[in-house]
TORVOLO-347109 format. One record per residue: residue number from 1; x, y, z of N, C-alpha, C, O, CB in turn; residue in one letter. Coordinates in steps of 0.2 Angstrom, whole numbers, m for minus. Glycine has a CB too. Example, Ala and Ser with C-alpha at 12.3 -4.5 7.8 and 13.67 -1.06 7.14 Angstrom:
<rs>
<r 1,<66,m28,39>,<62,m22,39>,<66,m16,39>,<71,m17,42>,<57,m22,45>,'A'>
<r 2,<64,m11,35>,<68,m5,36>,<64,0,39>,<67,6,40>,<70,m3,29>,'S'>
</rs>
This chain:
<rs>
<r 1,<269,300,345>,<271,304,339>,<275,310,342>,<273,314,346>,<265,307,335>,'M'>
<r 2,<281,311,339>,<285,317,341>,<282,324,339>,<278,324,334>,<292,317,338>,'P'>
<r 3,<283,329,343>,<280,336,341>,<283,338,334>,<288,337,332>,<281,341,347>,'P'>
<r 4,<278,342,331>,<281,345,325>,<286,350,326>,<286,354,331>,<275,349,321>,'R'>
<r 5,<292,350,322>,<297,354,323>,<296,361,320>,<294,361,314>,<304,351,321>,'V'>
<r 6,<296,366,324>,<296,373,322>,<302,376,319>,<307,376,323>,<293,378,327>,'I'>
<r 7,<303,378,313>,<309,380,309>,<309,387,310>,<304,391,308>,<309,377,302>,'R'>
<r 8,<315,390,312>,<316,397,314>,<322,400,310>,<327,397,310>,<316,398,321>,'V'>
<r 9,<321,406,308>,<327,410,305>,<327,416,310>,<322,419,311>,<326,412,298>,'V'>
<r 10,<333,417,312>,<335,423,317>,<338,429,313>,<343,427,309>,<339,421,323>,'I'>
<r 11,<335,435,313>,<338,440,310>,<340,446,315>,<335,449,317>,<334,443,304>,'A'>
<r 12,<346,447,316>,<348,452,320>,<356,454,319>,<360,449,317>,<348,450,328>,'D'>
<r 13,<357,460,319>,<364,462,317>,<369,461,322>,<375,462,321>,<364,469,314>,'D'>
<r 14,<367,459,328>,<372,458,334>,<373,451,335>,<369,447,337>,<369,462,340>,'E'>
<r 15,<379,448,334>,<381,441,334>,<379,438,341>,<377,433,342>,<388,440,333>,'P'>
<r 16,<380,442,346>,<379,440,353>,<372,439,354>,<369,434,358>,<382,444,358>,'L'>
<r 17,<368,443,352>,<360,443,352>,<358,437,349>,<354,433,351>,<357,449,349>,'I'>
<r 18,<361,436,342>,<359,430,339>,<361,423,342>,<357,418,343>,<362,430,332>,'R'>
<r 19,<367,423,345>,<369,417,349>,<365,416,355>,<363,410,356>,<376,418,351>,'A'>
<r 20,<363,421,358>,<358,420,364>,<352,417,362>,<349,413,366>,<358,426,368>,'G'>
<r 21,<349,420,357>,<342,418,355>,<343,411,352>,<338,407,354>,<339,422,349>,'I'>
<r 22,<348,409,349>,<349,402,346>,<349,397,352>,<346,392,352>,<355,402,342>,'R'>
<r 23,<353,399,357>,<354,395,363>,<347,393,367>,<346,388,369>,<359,398,368>,'M'>
<r 24,<343,399,367>,<337,398,371>,<332,394,366>,<329,389,369>,<334,405,372>,'I'>
<r 25,<331,395,360>,<327,392,356>,<328,384,355>,<324,380,355>,<326,395,349>,'L'>
<r 26,<335,383,354>,<337,376,353>,<336,372,359>,<337,366,359>,<344,376,350>,'T'>
<r 27,<335,375,365>,<334,371,371>,<327,368,371>,<326,363,375>,<335,376,377>,'S'>
<r 28,<323,370,367>,<316,368,366>,<316,362,361>,<319,363,356>,<311,373,364>,'A'>
<r 29,<313,356,363>,<314,350,358>,<310,351,352>,<311,347,347>,<311,344,362>,'P'>
<r 30,<305,356,352>,<301,357,346>,<303,363,341>,<299,365,337>,<294,357,347>,'D'>
<r 31,<309,366,343>,<311,371,339>,<318,370,336>,<323,368,339>,<311,378,343>,'I'>
<r 32,<319,372,329>,<325,371,326>,<327,378,323>,<323,381,319>,<325,366,321>,'E'>
<r 33,<333,380,324>,<335,387,321>,<339,384,314>,<344,381,314>,<340,391,325>,'V'>
<r 34,<336,386,308>,<339,384,302>,<344,389,299>,<348,387,294>,<333,382,297>,'V'>
<r 35,<344,395,301>,<348,400,298>,<348,406,302>,<344,407,306>,<346,401,291>,'A'>
<r 36,<353,410,301>,<354,417,304>,<356,422,299>,<360,421,295>,<359,416,310>,'E'>
<r 37,<353,428,300>,<354,434,296>,<357,440,300>,<355,441,305>,<348,436,292>,'A'>
<r 38,<361,444,297>,<364,449,300>,<361,456,297>,<363,461,300>,<372,450,299>,'A'>
<r 39,<357,456,292>,<353,462,290>,<347,460,287>,<345,454,286>,<358,466,285>,'N'>
<r 40,<343,465,285>,<336,463,282>,<336,460,276>,<332,456,274>,<332,470,282>,'G'>
<r 41,<341,462,272>,<341,458,265>,<343,451,266>,<340,447,262>,<347,462,261>,'R'>
<r 42,<348,449,270>,<349,442,271>,<343,439,274>,<342,433,272>,<355,441,276>,'E'>
<r 43,<339,442,278>,<333,439,281>,<328,437,276>,<326,431,276>,<330,444,286>,'A'>
<r 44,<327,441,271>,<322,440,266>,<325,434,262>,<321,430,260>,<321,446,262>,'V'>
<r 45,<331,434,260>,<334,429,256>,<334,422,259>,<332,417,256>,<341,431,254>,'E'>
<r 46,<335,422,266>,<335,416,269>,<328,413,270>,<327,407,270>,<339,417,276>,'L'>
<r 47,<324,418,271>,<316,416,272>,<314,413,266>,<310,408,266>,<312,422,274>,'A'>
<r 48,<316,416,260>,<314,413,253>,<317,406,252>,<314,402,250>,<316,418,248>,'R'>
<r 49,<324,405,254>,<327,399,253>,<325,393,258>,<324,388,256>,<335,400,254>,'A'>
<r 50,<324,395,264>,<322,390,269>,<315,389,271>,<313,384,273>,<326,391,276>,'H'>
<r 51,<311,394,269>,<304,394,271>,<302,392,278>,<299,387,279>,<300,390,266>,'V'>
<r 52,<305,396,283>,<304,393,290>,<297,395,292>,<293,398,288>,<309,397,294>,'P'>
<r 53,<295,392,298>,<288,394,301>,<288,401,303>,<283,404,303>,<287,389,306>,'D'>
<r 54,<294,403,306>,<294,409,310>,<301,413,308>,<306,409,308>,<294,408,317>,'V'>
<r 55,<301,419,307>,<306,423,306>,<307,428,312>,<302,432,312>,<306,427,299>,'L'>
<r 56,<312,428,316>,<313,433,321>,<317,439,318>,<322,438,316>,<317,429,327>,'L'>
<r 57,<313,444,318>,<316,450,314>,<317,456,318>,<312,459,321>,<311,451,308>,'L'>
<r 58,<323,458,319>,<325,464,322>,<323,470,318>,<324,470,312>,<333,464,324>,'D'>
<r 59,<321,476,321>,<319,481,317>,<325,485,315>,<326,487,309>,<315,486,321>,'I'>
<r 60,<330,487,319>,<336,491,317>,<341,486,315>,<345,483,319>,<338,495,324>,'Q'>
<r 61,<342,486,308>,<347,482,305>,<350,486,299>,<347,490,296>,<345,475,303>,'M'>
<r 62,<357,485,297>,<360,488,292>,<357,485,285>,<354,480,285>,<367,488,292>,'P'>
<r 63,<359,488,280>,<358,486,273>,<351,487,271>,<349,492,267>,<360,479,271>,'V'>
<r 64,<347,483,274>,<339,484,274>,<336,483,281>,<338,478,284>,<336,478,269>,'T'>
<r 65,<333,488,283>,<330,487,290>,<324,483,290>,<322,480,285>,<328,494,292>,'D'>
<r 66,<322,481,296>,<317,476,298>,<311,478,295>,<307,473,292>,<316,475,305>,'G'>
<r 67,<309,484,295>,<302,486,292>,<302,485,284>,<297,483,282>,<301,494,294>,'L'>
<r 68,<307,487,281>,<308,486,274>,<308,479,272>,<304,476,268>,<314,489,271>,'T'>
<r 69,<312,475,276>,<312,468,275>,<305,464,276>,<303,460,273>,<317,464,280>,'A'>
<r 70,<301,467,281>,<294,464,282>,<290,465,276>,<286,461,274>,<291,468,288>,'L'>
<r 71,<290,471,273>,<287,472,267>,<289,468,261>,<284,465,257>,<287,479,265>,'G'>
<r 72,<295,466,260>,<298,462,255>,<296,455,257>,<295,451,252>,<305,463,254>,'E'>
<r 73,<296,453,263>,<294,446,265>,<287,444,263>,<286,438,261>,<294,445,273>,'L'>
<r 74,<282,449,263>,<276,447,260>,<276,445,253>,<271,441,251>,<271,453,261>,'G'>
<r 75,<280,447,249>,<281,445,242>,<285,439,241>,<284,435,237>,<283,451,238>,'R'>
<r 76,<291,439,245>,<296,433,244>,<294,427,247>,<295,421,244>,<302,436,246>,'A'>
<r 77,<291,427,253>,<289,421,257>,<283,423,261>,<283,423,267>,<295,419,262>,'A'>
<r 78,<277,423,258>,<271,425,261>,<269,421,267>,<265,423,271>,<265,426,256>,'P'>
<r 79,<271,414,267>,<269,410,272>,<273,410,278>,<271,407,283>,<269,403,269>,'D'>
<r 80,<278,414,278>,<283,414,284>,<280,420,289>,<278,425,287>,<290,416,282>,'V'>
<r 81,<279,418,295>,<277,422,300>,<283,426,303>,<287,423,306>,<273,418,306>,'R'>
<r 82,<282,433,303>,<287,437,306>,<286,440,313>,<281,443,314>,<289,443,301>,'A'>
<r 83,<290,438,317>,<289,440,324>,<295,445,325>,<301,444,325>,<290,434,329>,'L'>
<r 84,<293,451,327>,<297,457,328>,<301,457,334>,<297,457,340>,<293,464,326>,'I'>
<r 85,<307,458,334>,<311,459,340>,<312,467,341>,<314,470,337>,<318,456,340>,'L'>
<r 86,<311,469,347>,<311,476,348>,<312,478,355>,<314,474,360>,<304,479,347>,'T'>
<r 87,<313,485,356>,<314,488,363>,<308,493,364>,<305,495,359>,<321,491,364>,'T'>
<r 88,<307,495,370>,<302,500,372>,<303,506,367>,<298,510,365>,<302,502,379>,'F'>
<r 89,<309,508,366>,<311,514,363>,<309,514,355>,<309,519,352>,<318,516,363>,'G'>
<r 90,<307,508,353>,<306,508,346>,<298,507,345>,<296,504,340>,<309,502,343>,'E'>
<r 91,<294,509,349>,<287,507,349>,<283,510,343>,<279,507,340>,<283,510,355>,'K'>
<r 92,<285,516,340>,<282,518,334>,<284,514,328>,<279,513,324>,<285,525,333>,'E'>
<r 93,<290,511,328>,<291,506,323>,<287,500,323>,<285,497,318>,<299,505,322>,'N'>
<r 94,<286,498,330>,<282,492,331>,<275,493,328>,<273,488,325>,<282,490,338>,'V'>
<r 95,<272,498,329>,<266,499,327>,<265,499,319>,<261,496,316>,<263,506,329>,'L'>
<r 96,<270,502,316>,<271,501,309>,<272,494,306>,<269,492,302>,<276,505,306>,'R'>
<r 97,<276,490,310>,<277,483,309>,<271,479,309>,<269,475,305>,<282,480,313>,'A'>
<r 98,<267,480,314>,<260,476,315>,<256,478,310>,<252,474,307>,<257,478,322>,'L'>
<r 99,<256,484,307>,<251,486,302>,<253,483,295>,<249,483,291>,<250,494,302>,'S'>
<r 100,<259,481,295>,<262,478,289>,<261,471,289>,<264,467,284>,<269,480,287>,'R'>
<r 101,<258,468,294>,<257,461,294>,<262,457,298>,<262,451,298>,<258,458,287>,'G'>
<r 102,<266,460,303>,<270,456,307>,<265,452,312>,<260,454,313>,<274,461,311>,'G'>
<r 103,<268,446,314>,<264,442,318>,<264,444,325>,<261,440,330>,<267,435,317>,'A'>
<r 104,<267,449,327>,<268,452,334>,<274,454,335>,<279,455,331>,<265,446,338>,'G'>
<r 105,<275,456,342>,<282,458,344>,<284,456,351>,<280,454,355>,<282,466,344>,'F'>
<r 106,<291,455,352>,<293,453,358>,<299,457,360>,<303,459,356>,<296,445,357>,'L'>
<r 107,<299,459,366>,<305,463,369>,<311,459,369>,<311,453,371>,<303,466,376>,'L'>
<r 108,<317,462,368>,<323,459,368>,<325,456,375>,<329,452,375>,<328,463,365>,'K'>
<r 109,<323,460,380>,<324,457,387>,<319,453,390>,<319,452,396>,<325,463,391>,'D'>
<r 110,<315,450,385>,<310,445,388>,<313,439,391>,<319,437,389>,<305,443,382>,'S'>
<r 111,<310,435,395>,<312,429,398>,<313,424,393>,<309,424,388>,<308,427,404>,'A'>
<r 112,<317,419,394>,<318,413,389>,<311,410,388>,<310,408,382>,<323,409,391>,'P'>
<r 113,<307,409,393>,<301,405,392>,<296,409,387>,<293,406,384>,<298,404,398>,'G'>
<r 114,<296,416,388>,<292,420,384>,<294,419,377>,<290,419,372>,<292,427,386>,'E'>
<r 115,<301,420,375>,<303,419,369>,<301,413,365>,<298,413,360>,<311,419,368>,'L'>
<r 116,<302,407,369>,<299,401,366>,<292,401,365>,<289,398,360>,<301,395,371>,'I'>
<r 117,<288,403,370>,<281,404,369>,<279,408,363>,<274,406,360>,<278,406,375>,'G'>
<r 118,<282,413,362>,<280,418,357>,<282,415,350>,<277,415,345>,<285,424,357>,'A'>
<r 119,<287,411,349>,<288,407,343>,<283,402,342>,<281,401,336>,<296,404,343>,'V'>
<r 120,<281,398,347>,<276,393,346>,<269,397,344>,<266,394,340>,<275,389,353>,'R'>
<r 121,<268,402,347>,<262,406,346>,<261,408,339>,<257,407,335>,<260,411,351>,'A'>
<r 122,<267,411,336>,<267,413,330>,<267,408,325>,<263,408,320>,<274,417,328>,'A'>
<r 123,<270,402,326>,<270,396,322>,<263,393,321>,<261,391,316>,<275,391,324>,'A'>
<r 124,<259,394,327>,<252,392,327>,<247,396,323>,<241,395,323>,<250,390,334>,'A'>
<r 125,<250,402,321>,<245,407,318>,<243,412,322>,<239,416,320>,<240,403,315>,'G'>
<r 126,<245,413,328>,<242,418,333>,<247,424,332>,<253,424,331>,<242,415,340>,'D'>
<r 127,<244,430,333>,<248,436,334>,<250,437,341>,<246,438,345>,<243,442,331>,'A'>
<r 128,<256,437,342>,<259,438,349>,<261,445,351>,<265,448,347>,<265,433,349>,'Y'>
<r 129,<258,447,356>,<260,454,359>,<263,452,366>,<260,449,370>,<254,459,360>,'L'>
<r 130,<270,455,366>,<273,454,373>,<269,457,378>,<268,463,378>,<280,457,372>,'S'>
<r 131,<267,453,383>,<263,455,389>,<266,461,392>,<262,466,395>,<262,450,394>,'P'>
<r 132,<273,462,393>,<276,467,396>,<275,474,393>,<276,479,396>,<283,466,397>,'G'>
<r 133,<273,474,386>,<272,480,383>,<266,481,379>,<264,486,376>,<278,481,378>,'A'>
<r 134,<261,476,379>,<255,476,375>,<251,482,377>,<249,485,372>,<251,469,376>,'A'>
<r 135,<250,483,383>,<245,489,385>,<248,495,382>,<244,499,380>,<244,489,392>,'R'>
<r 136,<255,496,383>,<258,502,381>,<257,503,373>,<255,509,371>,<265,502,383>,'H'>
<r 137,<258,498,369>,<257,499,362>,<250,500,360>,<249,504,356>,<260,493,359>,'V'>
<r 138,<246,496,363>,<239,497,361>,<236,504,363>,<232,507,359>,<234,491,365>,'V'>
<r 139,<238,506,369>,<237,513,370>,<239,518,365>,<235,523,364>,<239,515,377>,'D'>
<r 140,<245,517,362>,<247,522,357>,<243,521,351>,<242,526,348>,<255,520,355>,'Q'>
<r 141,<241,515,349>,<237,515,343>,<230,518,344>,<227,521,340>,<236,507,342>,'L'>
<r 142,<227,517,350>,<220,519,352>,<220,527,352>,<215,530,351>,<218,516,358>,'V'>
<r 143,<225,530,355>,<225,537,357>,<223,541,351>,<220,547,351>,<232,539,359>,'S'>
<r 144,<225,539,345>,<224,543,339>,<217,542,335>,<216,545,330>,<229,543,334>,'G'>
<r 145,<213,538,338>,<207,536,334>,<201,540,336>,<201,543,342>,<205,528,336>,'R'>
<r 146,<197,541,332>,<191,546,333>,<186,543,338>,<186,537,338>,<188,547,326>,'A'>
<r 147,<182,547,341>,<178,545,346>,<173,540,343>,<170,536,346>,<174,551,349>,'A'>
<r 148,<171,541,336>,<166,536,333>,<168,529,333>,<164,525,333>,<165,539,326>,'G'>
<r 149,<175,528,334>,<177,521,334>,<175,517,340>,<173,511,340>,<185,521,334>,'R'>
<r 150,<174,521,346>,<172,518,352>,<164,516,351>,<163,510,353>,<172,523,358>,'A'>
<r 151,<160,520,348>,<153,518,347>,<153,512,343>,<149,507,344>,<149,524,344>,'E'>
<r 152,<157,512,337>,<157,506,333>,<159,500,336>,<157,494,335>,<161,508,326>,'E'>
<r 153,<164,500,340>,<167,495,344>,<162,492,349>,<161,486,349>,<173,496,348>,'A'>
<r 154,<158,496,352>,<153,494,357>,<148,490,353>,<145,485,356>,<150,499,361>,'R'>
<r 155,<146,493,347>,<141,489,343>,<143,482,341>,<139,478,341>,<139,494,337>,'R'>
<r 156,<149,482,339>,<152,475,337>,<152,470,342>,<151,464,341>,<159,476,334>,'R'>
<r 157,<154,472,348>,<155,467,354>,<148,466,357>,<148,461,362>,<160,470,359>,'I'>
<r 158,<143,469,355>,<136,468,359>,<134,461,358>,<130,459,362>,<131,473,356>,'A'>
<r 159,<136,458,352>,<133,451,351>,<137,446,355>,<135,440,355>,<134,449,344>,'E'>
<r 160,<142,448,359>,<146,443,363>,<143,441,369>,<139,446,372>,<153,446,364>,'L'>
<r 161,<144,435,372>,<141,433,378>,<145,436,384>,<151,439,382>,<141,426,379>,'G'>
<r 162,<143,436,390>,<147,438,395>,<154,435,396>,<159,439,397>,<143,437,402>,'E'>
<r 163,<154,429,395>,<161,426,396>,<165,428,390>,<171,429,391>,<160,418,396>,'R'>
<r 164,<163,428,384>,<167,430,378>,<169,437,379>,<175,439,378>,<162,430,372>,'E'>
<r 165,<165,442,382>,<167,448,383>,<173,449,389>,<178,453,388>,<161,453,386>,'R'>
<r 166,<173,444,393>,<178,444,398>,<184,442,395>,<190,444,397>,<176,439,404>,'G'>
<r 167,<184,437,391>,<190,434,387>,<193,440,383>,<199,441,383>,<189,428,383>,'V'>
<r 168,<188,443,379>,<191,449,375>,<194,454,379>,<199,457,377>,<184,452,371>,'L'>
<r 169,<191,456,385>,<194,461,389>,<202,459,391>,<206,464,391>,<190,462,395>,'A'>
<r 170,<203,453,392>,<210,451,394>,<214,451,388>,<220,452,388>,<210,444,397>,'L'>
<r 171,<211,450,382>,<215,451,376>,<218,458,375>,<223,459,373>,<211,449,369>,'L'>
<r 172,<213,462,377>,<215,470,377>,<220,471,382>,<224,476,380>,<209,474,378>,'G'>
<r 173,<221,467,387>,<227,468,391>,<233,465,389>,<239,466,392>,<225,466,398>,'E'>
<r 174,<233,461,384>,<239,458,381>,<240,451,384>,<246,449,383>,<244,462,382>,'G'>
<r 175,<236,448,388>,<237,442,391>,<237,436,386>,<233,436,381>,<232,441,396>,'L'>
<r 176,<241,431,388>,<242,425,384>,<236,421,385>,<232,422,390>,<248,421,385>,'S'>
<r 177,<234,416,382>,<229,411,383>,<230,408,390>,<225,407,394>,<229,405,378>,'N'>
<r 178,<236,406,392>,<238,403,398>,<236,408,404>,<233,406,409>,<245,401,399>,'A'>
<r 179,<239,414,403>,<237,419,409>,<230,421,409>,<227,422,415>,<241,426,407>,'D'>
<r 180,<227,421,404>,<219,423,404>,<216,417,407>,<211,418,411>,<217,424,397>,'A'>
<r 181,<218,411,406>,<215,405,409>,<215,405,417>,<211,404,420>,<218,399,406>,'G'>
<r 182,<221,407,419>,<222,408,426>,<218,413,429>,<215,412,435>,<230,409,428>,'R'>
<r 183,<217,419,426>,<213,424,428>,<206,422,429>,<202,424,433>,<214,431,424>,'R'>
<r 184,<204,418,424>,<197,417,423>,<195,410,426>,<189,407,426>,<194,417,416>,'L'>
<r 185,<200,406,428>,<199,399,431>,<197,395,426>,<192,391,427>,<195,399,437>,'H'>
<r 186,<200,395,420>,<198,391,414>,<205,387,412>,<210,390,414>,<195,395,408>,'M'>
<r 187,<204,382,408>,<210,379,405>,<212,383,399>,<208,387,396>,<208,372,403>,'S'>
<r 188,<219,382,397>,<221,386,392>,<218,384,385>,<216,388,381>,<229,385,391>,'E'>
<r 189,<216,378,385>,<212,375,379>,<205,378,378>,<203,380,373>,<211,368,379>,'A'>
<r 190,<202,379,384>,<195,383,384>,<196,390,382>,<192,392,378>,<192,382,391>,'T'>
<r 191,<201,393,384>,<202,400,382>,<203,401,375>,<201,405,371>,<208,403,386>,'V'>
<r 192,<207,396,372>,<209,396,365>,<203,395,361>,<202,398,356>,<214,391,363>,'K'>
<r 193,<198,391,363>,<192,390,360>,<188,396,360>,<185,398,355>,<188,384,363>,'T'>
<r 194,<187,400,366>,<184,406,366>,<187,411,361>,<183,415,358>,<184,409,373>,'Y'>
<r 195,<194,412,361>,<197,417,357>,<195,415,350>,<194,420,346>,<205,416,358>,'V'>
<r 196,<195,409,347>,<193,407,340>,<186,410,339>,<185,412,334>,<194,400,339>,'S'>
<r 197,<182,408,344>,<175,410,343>,<174,418,343>,<170,420,339>,<170,407,349>,'R'>
<r 198,<178,421,347>,<177,429,347>,<180,432,340>,<177,436,338>,<181,431,353>,'I'>
<r 199,<185,429,338>,<188,432,332>,<183,431,326>,<182,435,322>,<195,428,330>,'L'>
<r 200,<180,425,326>,<175,424,321>,<169,428,321>,<166,431,316>,<172,416,321>,'A'>
<r 201,<166,429,327>,<160,434,328>,<162,441,327>,<158,444,324>,<158,433,335>,'K'>
<r 202,<168,443,328>,<170,450,327>,<173,451,321>,<174,457,319>,<174,452,333>,'L'>
<r 203,<174,446,317>,<177,446,310>,<184,450,311>,<186,454,307>,<173,451,305>,'D'>
<r 204,<188,447,316>,<195,450,317>,<199,444,314>,<198,438,315>,<196,451,324>,'C'>
<r 205,<205,446,311>,<209,442,308>,<214,439,313>,<216,433,313>,<214,445,303>,'E'>
<r 206,<215,442,319>,<220,440,324>,<219,443,330>,<214,448,331>,<227,441,321>,'N'>
<r 207,<223,441,335>,<222,444,342>,<224,451,343>,<221,455,347>,<227,440,347>,'R'>
<r 208,<228,454,338>,<230,461,339>,<223,465,337>,<222,470,341>,<235,463,334>,'V'>
<r 209,<220,463,332>,<214,467,330>,<209,466,335>,<205,471,337>,<211,464,323>,'Q'>
<r 210,<208,461,338>,<203,460,344>,<205,464,350>,<201,467,353>,<203,452,346>,'A'>
<r 211,<211,464,351>,<214,468,357>,<212,476,356>,<210,479,361>,<221,467,358>,'A'>
<r 212,<213,478,350>,<212,485,348>,<204,486,349>,<202,492,351>,<214,487,341>,'L'>
<r 213,<200,482,347>,<193,482,347>,<191,483,354>,<186,487,356>,<189,477,343>,'L'>
<r 214,<194,479,359>,<192,479,366>,<194,485,369>,<190,488,373>,<196,473,369>,'A'>
<r 215,<199,488,367>,<201,495,370>,<197,500,367>,<195,505,371>,<209,496,368>,'R'>
<r 216,<195,500,361>,<190,505,358>,<184,505,362>,<181,510,363>,<189,504,351>,'D'>
<r 217,<182,499,364>,<175,498,367>,<175,499,374>,<170,500,378>,<173,491,366>,'A'>
<r 218,<181,501,377>,<182,502,384>,<182,497,389>,<181,497,395>,<177,507,386>,'G'>
<r 219,<183,491,386>,<183,485,391>,<190,485,395>,<190,480,399>,<183,478,386>,'L'>
</rs>
């Protein structure tokens, strides 16, 4: 049986960036780029029209910026997963995007394989944090939290087993399932099972929330 094709819309105001992303994504047999948008308004319109699995959404765009488009996307096409394209200099906007329901973020200078992996992860329902910047972003989020959050986080993770705590700690570092598996000498499928179990036990909706909890707890 052929793999399920992941349908993607690319939204970036720079034609060369869009062309490069399209070339990378279409090199994967299970990914199809169905449309391209040059601004946030077009991104929302195309997401509504095509209902892709993933919308690659740049933050800095004309007419309607990516953050505004992300808010509108929740009403226009709630089933579309938005993966934010960003740079280190836009970290504050990224934090706002994640809080508005973004499926994660990816640095624009990421390797082609990471881009493909991020799209696959978003399509599968995972929240993707670019490993190259995950710790930096999580640190920014954690820094403003009250000390009481640490105590609450430690209480919540107390029910986890030793192996589950180990996996959670690596989520806090922003590692993918594959990288965590290599670190712990597990298969990627086994790590994915642990992640699902951890999210259920901690009542976390996605990996981002689990990563924040791990950092709050000092893992």
